[in-house]
N, C-alpha and C positions, 0 to 999 in steps of 0.2 A: 805154423796153423794147421789145425786140424781138416781134415776133408769137408766136413759138413760146413765150415767156414769158407772154406775156398770155393766152394761149390756156390756158397750166399754172396762172397763178396767177388767172384770170379776168378778164373784161373790165374789170372796175373794179381798179384797184390797192387790195390792202389796205391796213390802215394800216402793216403788217410784213410783208414777205416771206421776210426771213431772220433766224431767232433764233441770234446765237453764244452760248453758253455758253463763257465764260473773259475774260479780258482781259489775256493775255500777247501776247506777239508773232505766234504763227500767228493769234489771233484779229486781231489789226491787219493782218495781211497777207491772210486770206479777205474780212475787211470791205471794204479796199482795192477787191479786186477786185469785190466786190460791187457798189460803188458803181459804179464805173464800169462794170458792168453795167444800171445803173439802178435797181437794188432798193434798199429802205430796210431799214436794218439796226438788229436790238434787241441791245443787250450786255448780257448778266446775267451780275456777277461776283459771287464771293462778299463780296467788300468793295465795297460801293457807291462809295466815293471813289475806287477805282481805274476802276470802270466808266465811271463819269461823267469822268474824266479821258481815259481815252481816247475815248470819243464825243464829247467837247467836241474832240480833238485831229484824229478824223476830218472833223468839220464836218456839214454839212447832210446832214440824209437819215437820222441816227443818233440812235437813242435810249438810254437805260439802264437798269438796273435792277439787281435782285439775283435770286440764285439762289432764293430765296423766293418770286418771281415765277413766274405762270406763262408759260410761251414763247407768243409770240403769232405769232411766224412761220409760214409752209407748211414750211421747210424750217428743222431746227434742226440746227447745228453745233456737236460735241462738241469744243471747242478747247482740250481739259484733259488732264492725262494718265492712263492706261489705269484705273487703279484708281477715280480721281475720276468719270470718266466711269462706269463702272459705278454708283456711289453715286448719280451725279445721275440716270440714268435709272431705278434704282430709286425714288428719293423723287419722281419726278414722277409715276411710275406712269400711269395714265388720262389724264393731262393730256396726254399725249405721242399718243394714239389719234388717227391719222389722216395724221399727221406725216410727211415723210420725215428719218427721223435720220442725219445724215452722222458716221460715225468718222474721223477724219483721226488716229487714237493708231498709236504704234508701242512694242508691251509689250515694250521692251527691258529689261534687267535692269539698272539703271544704277549698283548696286552695284559689279558686276564687269565690265559691259561686254562681256561675251562670249558672251550669250546671250538669247533670248527668255524669257518668263515664261509662255508658253501652253506647252499639252502638245503633242508633234508631232500631225499631224491636225487641228488646230483654230486659232483666229485669235481676237485682240482683238475684232473686225466680230463673227464668230459667237459668242461669249461674251455680248456686249452686244444682239445680237440675241434671246438665249434672256430677257433681263430687260425688252422692250420690250412695251407691250402690243396686244394682236389690233387688226389695222388700221393698226400703225405699220410703217415700213418701213425697214431700215437700209442705206445704202449706205456701201460704205468708197471712200475720196475723200482727195486731198490729204495722205496719209501721205507721199508721195513727191517731196513738194516743200518746200523751205525757207521761213523766213518773210522773210527779205530778197528772195530771188526774187519771192513774191508782192507785195509792196509795188511793185516794178519791175515785174510783170507780166511778165518774161524772165529770160533768164539767157544769158549770151554772144549777145545781140544777137538770139536765137531766143523765142519764144513758148513759154510752159512746155506741156509735155505733160504731162494731169492724169488719171491713171489710175484707171477708176471701175469697181468691181464691185456687183453686187446682184442679189438677186430677183425686183425689180418692174421691167416694163420703164418703167411710168409713173413710178416714184422715179429708174430712172436715166434717163429724159430730162428730167426737170426738173432733176437735177445738170447733165446733160450741157449743157444750154441757159445756165443759169447760167453755166458754163466758159465755153463760146462767146463769152456776150455780154460776158464779163469779160476778153475779149481771148485768153484760151488754147486749148488745142485738146484735145477731150476724147476719150479713147479706155476705150470699155465692154470690157472685158477678158473679161467673163462673168459667173456667179453668184457669190453672195457669198462660197461656197469658195476663190475664186480671192484673196482677199484675203490667206489664207496666204502664195501667192507674194508678193505685195507687200510683206507686212510683212517678211519674210525677205530679199527685195531689199534694201529698204530699210534693213533692219538692217545688211547688209554696207557699203553706200554709206556710212552713220553712221560706220563704223568707219574708213572709208577718210577721212573728213572730218577724225575727230580723230588720223588718224596723220600724225607729224611728216615721215614720206617723201612726203607728198603736201600739201606746205604750200600751195601755190598754189590749194587747193580750197577752203578756208577757209566750209566751209557757204554756198558760194552758187553752187553748179552746182545742176544738174536732169537729171532723167532726161528722154532722149528717143529717140524711134523714129526714126531716117533711111532714107531710102533712093536 
């Protein structure tokens, strides 16, 4: 674990640095980067068997349980769809107090694939932030990265850019340190309301991935700022 992460998580490494809610492809990708960063990971899924299977595939440093368990990690990643993320946060309630909650969701209308399901001037991250207990901080991150690129840690031979938005400087620093230690580049783009633009831009990118006119993309691209 690097020096900044050690300061954020404390001089003594806790039993679990990062909890991931979910056991799908994004959970696998983020867990892979967390392990590369030297963190310990907890996978909590609705189905214990699937969570255990993912933890076993990831190897040492990973434990598993169900969403009935209280998250142990200082950082809690919501690697589930938007509606499920809201339900999970509401169900945990005060168990999330004091934690940094990472929202990776993209609130796409998957029935039409032609719009977002949040109202203009709002975002999934801001809706989730309304549900968390006092003392918890929501950070938007990883919504502009795809699962396969996270497992690889790069796209097109370049490290991934991870765009981060949040209202807490300390929470942003914690997520940024994790991202950097995992071999990616953190880009803090502003307060949580910037998640509106991040979600909208990723929606456009997702429609391009699904468009046969862009057959070379194949869900393995990454947004990157170059100069």
